[in-house]
KEKOLLO-715895 format. One record per atom (N, C-alpha, C): residue in one letter; x, z, y. Coordinates in steps of 0.05 Angstrom, whole numbers, padded with zeros to 5 digits, always signed. Last residue first. Example, Ala and Ser with C-alpha at 12.3 -4.5 7.8 and 13.67 -1.06 7.14 Angstrom:
<sites>
s+00257+00142-00045;s+00273+00143-00021;s+00258+00157+00001;a+00264+00156-00114;a+00246+00156-00090;a+00264+00156-00066;
</sites>
This chain:
<sites>
n-01901-01835+01004;n-01904-01820+01033;n-01886-01813+01047;k-01886-01881+00962;k-01878-01860+00971;k-01890-01853+00994;k-01940-01910+00913;k-01918-01916+00942;k-01916-01883+00956;f-01944-01942+00859;f-01937-01917+00873;f-01931-01915+00893;d-01989-01988+00835;d-01962-01990+00856;d-01966-01958+00865;t-02004-01998+00769;t-02010-01986+00796;t-01985-01974+00809;h-02034-02036+00723;h-02009-02032+00736;h-02013-02009+00765;n-02067-02068+00689;n-02065-02028+00691;n-02043-02021+00710;k-02053-02107+00687;k-02078-02111+00696;k-02082-02077+00704;s-01982-02133+00700;s-02010-02116+00692;s-02032-02109+00696;l-01956-02164+00735;l-01979-02181+00725;l-01999-02161+00710;q-01920-02127+00752;q-01932-02139+00770;q-01957-02152+00763;p-01897-02128+00700;p-01910-02103+00712;p-01917-02115+00737;l-01866-02175+00699;l-01889-02163+00679;l-01900-02152+00695;i-01825-02202+00735;i-01852-02196+00749;i-01877-02193+00726;n-01781-02195+00708;n-01781-02176+00728;n-01811-02178+00741;h-01782-02240+00664;h-01786-02203+00660;h-01794-02186+00686;k-01788-02294+00653;k-01787-02277+00687;k-01796-02253+00679;n-01788-02333+00616;n-01763-02315+00618;n-01764-02304+00645;n-01825-02358+00597;n-01808-02370+00617;n-01782-02351+00625;i-01860-02327+00570;i-01845-02348+00557;i-01826-02358+00582;l-01866-02292+00606;l-01860-02280+00591;l-01846-02308+00570;a-01910-02313+00644;a-01886-02306+00650;a-01861-02290+00626;e-01949-02324+00601;e-01931-02354+00617;e-01904-02335+00632;k-01968-02276+00595;k-01954-02293+00578;k-01932-02322+00585;k-01989-02273+00654;k-01967-02253+00639;k-01958-02258+00621;k-02025-02316+00651;k-02006-02317+00675;k-01976-02293+00665;r-02066-02291+00626;r-02058-02320+00613;r-02028-02325+00630;s-02058-02221+00603;s-02069-02242+00617;s-02053-02273+00608;w-02049-02182+00546;w-02044-02191+00564;w-02052-02224+00571;g-02067-02174+00490;g-02084-02160+00500;g-02078-02179+00542;q-02025-02206+00457;q-02047-02214+00453;q-02071-02203+00481;i-01982-02167+00459;i-01980-02195+00480;i-02011-02196+00486;q-02004-02128+00430;q-01995-02114+00465;q-01996-02144+00476;k-02001-02146+00379;k-02025-02131+00398;k-02025-02124+00426;e-01947-02162+00374;e-01969-02174+00376;e-01988-02167+00387;r-01921-02106+00372;r-01922-02119+00401;r-01934-02146+00398;y-01945-02086+00325;y-01950-02070+00356;y-01953-02095+00375;f-01918-02127+00296;f-01945-02120+00299;f-01962-02107+00314;a-01866-02112+00304;a-01872-02136+00302;a-01903-02134+00313;h-01865-02058+00277;h-01859-02060+00306;h-01875-02082+00319;d-01880-02061+00228;d-01902-02046+00250;d-01887-02052+00276;i-01839-02087+00209;i-01861-02115+00211;i-01883-02092+00234;r-01777-02080+00244;r-01799-02079+00220;r-01818-02081+00227;d-01740-02114+00269;d-01732-02098+00250;d-01756-02098+00220;f-01768-02176+00303;f-01759-02148+00298;f-01747-02138+00272;v-01756-02228+00354;v-01749-02218+00324;v-01742-02188+00322;e-01801-02268+00384;e-01782-02245+00384;e-01774-02234+00352;h-01815-02326+00411;h-01814-02312+00398;h-01801-02291+00400;y-01851-02387+00441;y-01832-02353+00446;y-01833-02347+00415;v-01870-02435+00428;v-01861-02429+00462;v-01848-02405+00463;l-01890-02476+00382;l-01871-02453+00389;l-01863-02450+00410;k-01948-02516+00380;k-01922-02520+00389;k-01918-02494+00391;i-01994-02551+00350;i-01985-02535+00359;i-01963-02536+00356;p-02047-02613+00348;p-02024-02595+00341;p-02012-02572+00360;l-02097-02565+00338;l-02080-02585+00329;l-02075-02605+00355;y-02142-02542+00348;y-02134-02543+00373;y-02107-02550+00366;k-02165-02506+00313;k-02189-02527+00321;k-02171-02547+00338;k-02126-02475+00285;k-02140-02505+00271;k-02162-02525+00290;t-02120-02441+00314;t-02099-02457+00313;t-02110-02478+00299;h-02161-02410+00302;h-02163-02418+00331;h-02138-02435+00329;n-02161-02391+00249;n-02184-02408+00265;n-02182-02425+00289;a-02087-02388+00229;a-02114-02382+00237;a-02135-02401+00247;g-02066-02445+00182;g-02065-02417+00196;g-02091-02405+00213;e-02075-02494+00159;e-02073-02465+00139;e-02071-02443+00156;g-02057-02537+00186;g-02086-02532+00193;g-02085-02509+00167;n-02007-02554+00183;n-02023-02568+00161;n-02047-02556+00178;q-01988-02517+00231;q-01994-02548+00235;q-02003-02561+00215;h-01996-02473+00202;h-02008-02473+00225;h-02010-02506+00230;e-01955-02479+00163;e-01977-02470+00152;e-02000-02479+00175;l-01904-02485+00198;l-01919-02504+00184;l-01949-02506+00175;i-01907-02430+00217;i-01910-02461+00243;i-01924-02478+00223;r-01890-02400+00171;r-01918-02402+00181;r-01923-02418+00207;k-01834-02425+00158;k-01864-02428+00143;k-01889-02430+00154;e-01813-02408+00206;e-01816-02428+00199;e-01832-02437+00178;l-01818-02346+00202;l-01828-02362+00225;l-01832-02396+00222;n-01835-02297+00156;n-01821-02322+00163;n-01832-02345+00174;i-01866-02253+00177;i-01836-02246+00165;i-01824-02279+00158;t-01907-02253+00234;t-01904-02264+00212;t-01872-02258+00198;s-01958-02259+00281;s-01933-02246+00275;s-01932-02250+00239;g-01986-02291+00345;g-01989-02279+00322;g-01957-02262+00304;t-02016-02317+00392;t-02003-02294+00392;t-02008-02284+00360;y-02035-02376+00429;y-02044-02352+00401;y-02016-02346+00394;y-02060-02407+00482;y-02037-02392+00466;y-02042-02378+00451;s-02077-02467+00503;s-02091-02438+00502;s-02062-02430+00484;g-02082-02521+00507;g-02065-02507+00525;g-02070-02482+00523;n-02103-02550+00460;n-02120-02554+00488;n-02107-02529+00508;a-02057-02552+00433;a-02067-02569+00439;a-02085-02572+00468;c-02030-02493+00440;c-02043-02502+00424;c-02047-02527+00444;e-01968-02451+00431;e-01988-02463+00453;e-02003-02490+00436;l-01955-02391+00401;l-01953-02419+00394;l-01977-02424+00421;m-01904-02339+00399;m-01933-02346+00401;m-01929-02378+00414;
</sites>
């Protein structure tokens, strides 16, 4: 996940992280990052399979800013609370 100069987050996937970051910094990345340079890497995960990485990319793209920031700040325990569709099932 990249943080852009305007404070927005960009989530993508790649098979070569260092190369892709350089491409984004040089304005050769996504349209969003081109508009808001410079960018900085704030979070990443490694996957053995590209389909798993792509699934995770799409999942995170659908998250709220607060939920992305919890992930970035390693606050995994509050991620369920920040889910838009999270339902609290209380036992009677």
